[in-house]
Every structure is written in C-alpha cells, then in structure tokens.
N, C-alpha and C positions, 0 to 999 in steps of 0.2 A: 290328233293332239292328245297327249297323255296328261292325265290328271296328276298333279304333284301331291305326294303323300305328306300329310301333316305330321310332323314329329312332336312327341311330347317334350315339354321343357325338361332340362336336366334336373334330376332329383338326387341330392347328395345322400339321402338315406338309401335309395335304391342302389346307388353306386357302392356304398359301404356294405350293404347286404351281399352284393355280387362279389365284392372283394373277399368277404369272409367265406363265402361258398368256394371261391377259387383257392383260398388258402387251405381249406379243409381237403379239397381234392388233391392238392400238391402234397400235403402232409401225409395223407393216406397212401399216395403213390410211393413216397419216399420210405415210409414204414414197411409197406409190402415188399418193396424191392430189397430193403435191408435184411428182412427175415425170410426171403425166398418164397413169399406167397404170390399167388396169381395177381396180375396187375391188369386192370381194365380202365386206364385213365381216359381213353377216348370215349368209352361208354359212360363214365361218370360225367364227362363234359357234355356229352350229347343229352344225358338226362337233365342236367342243370339248364342247358339251353332250351330244352323242351318245356320244362317247368316255367321258365321265364317267358317263353312264347305264349303258353297257355294263360299265364297271369296277365300278359299284355292284351291278349284277345278278349279275355273276360272283363277287362277294364279294372281289374283288382289292383293294378300297380299304382293308380292314382289315389286309391282309397287307403292304402296301407300307411302312408305317412305324408303329411303335408310338406310342401316345399317351403322351407324357412330361410329367409335371408337374414343373416346376423349383421348387426351394425358393427363397425370397426372397433368399437369400444365395449361391446356387450359380451356376455359369456358365450362359450361355444359348446355345443352338445358333445358329450363324451363320445358318442358313436361316430362323430365326424373326424376325430383325431385318428390318423393312420395307425395300424396295429403296433408296429415296433415303437414308434414315438409314444404311443399311448401307454405301453407297458413301462417305458422309461419315466414318463410323466407321473404315472401312478407311484413308482418308487420315490421319485423326487418329492412329491407332495406328502407321501406317507412319512418320510423322514424329516422334512422341513416344516410342514404344516400340522402334521399329526391328525388324529381323528378320535372319536369317542370322548370329546371334551377334555382331552389331555392337553397340557401346555405345549405350545409349538416351540420346538427347540431352535428353529431357524436353521440357516445353512445357505450354501451357495455352490455354484459350479465354477471350477477353475479349469483353464486349459491344461491338457495333459496329453500324453501319447499312449495309444492303445498297445496291447501286446504285439500286434502285427506291425507296429511302427507308424500307424496312421494317426492323424490328429483326432483328438477327442476331448472329453470333459470328465472331470472327476468331482464327485459330490463331497463337499466338506461340511461336516456337521460338528458343532461344538461338543467336546468331551466324547467323541466317538471316532472310530476309524472306519471309513468306508472306502475300500481300495479298488472297487470296480470302476473301470473307466468306460464311459459310454461313448460310442463312436460319434463323430461329428455329423454323419448322415442321419443319425437318430435324433440329435438335438436340433439341427437346423430347421426341420419342419415345425418344431415347437416354438422356435423364435419367430418363424414366418407367420404362424397362427396367432402370435401375440400372447401366449401363455407363459413364456419366459422372456425376460428382458435384461438388458445390461443394468448392473447395480449403479445407483446414483453415486455412491461413495467410491466405488472402484469399477470403472467401465470394463475392465478385463474379466470381471466376474459376472455370472448370470444368476438371476434370482427369479422366483415365481412372481409374475406380474399380478396386478389387481384382477385382470381378466382371468388369469390362471387360477387365482384363489376362488373367484366366483364359480368357475367351472368345477373345481375340486369340491367345493362345499355343496353345489347342486348335485354332483355325483353321489356324495355321501348321504345327502338328504333322500335321494331315491333308493338308498339301501346298498350303495356300492361296496362290493367286496371283491377281492381278487381271487381267482380269475372269473368267477361266476357272472358278475354283472358288468363286464367290460364294455359290452356293446349295447345292451338293452334293446336289441333289434327285434 
C-alpha cells in the first residue's frame, strides 16, 4: 500500500510569483530571438523549477506569504490582480481617481472596438481625450474581481467600484509607483 502524498493548500501569492517568473522567461526568450542572441528557454525553465523544488523541500514556500482569503466585499491585494488587467487597472485608477492628494477627475469606461476589430472599452475622462481602447479580455477579469462595476446611472458604462477604490488607495499607501511596485512580491 502506498502512502498518499499530502499536498499544500493553494497559495495565490505563490501562483502570482510563479506567473511573474514565467513572464520573465518568455520575455527574455522573445527578446533574445528578436535580436539573434542565444536562447536557452528550457534551461531557464529547468532552473526555475529547481528553485521552486528546493523552496518546497526546505519548507520556505509556506513561510513566504500567508494564504489570505478575501471576503467578497473587501479589498484585493494588488499582487493578486493578473498582470495585463493590473496594468490597465493602474491606468484607469490613475486617470479617474488620481493620486498624491490631487482632485479625482472621475471618468468611466464605455464599450468600443479595438484596432483589431474586437470588442473593448475606452476610458472617458472629463476635459481629456484618452483614445486608447482596452481589450475586453483585459477588462473582464477586473469586473470578475469586483474592482470595476456597472455604473448606477448608466449600466452600459463601467466605473471603479468601492472595492477597486480601496485596492487602489492601499496600493498607493504602500508606495505604489508604476512599474516598480506592481507586484510587491
């Protein structure tokens, strides 16, 4: 009879760290291929797996960050927002909520079409023109996380929710600057 191996509980911080490592490996591979440099993607992946394995064996994985379950209405840790939606959320909050005790100009997202002809969202800010359209696949995770929600006055528009505001202000309180402090991992 074989003994069943006990698996550690899922840790969203560990998953976020691994995703960031994977993104770095892919970005380095693309850069090296573009400029004709030597590519050792398999070696980079093997090194990352080896580091993760050693971390797991030493028990360091459970001590790096506690597993936190967020209530449905509480703020969400900045590091747990996926990278592309996180970058978009940073821009949305910067333009609509502001920072450094500046007055918040407000704003909202309206449905639009991207350059590629796919569905997306455009940021509308009073007295400003912001013509970049964000893809629907970038915005949907933010709605799913509850940091963006339908506007009460016009359900076709999206605005930053209370949860999103709390998340943004906590990020700023921790010294959030783009792109230096995106993950705080």
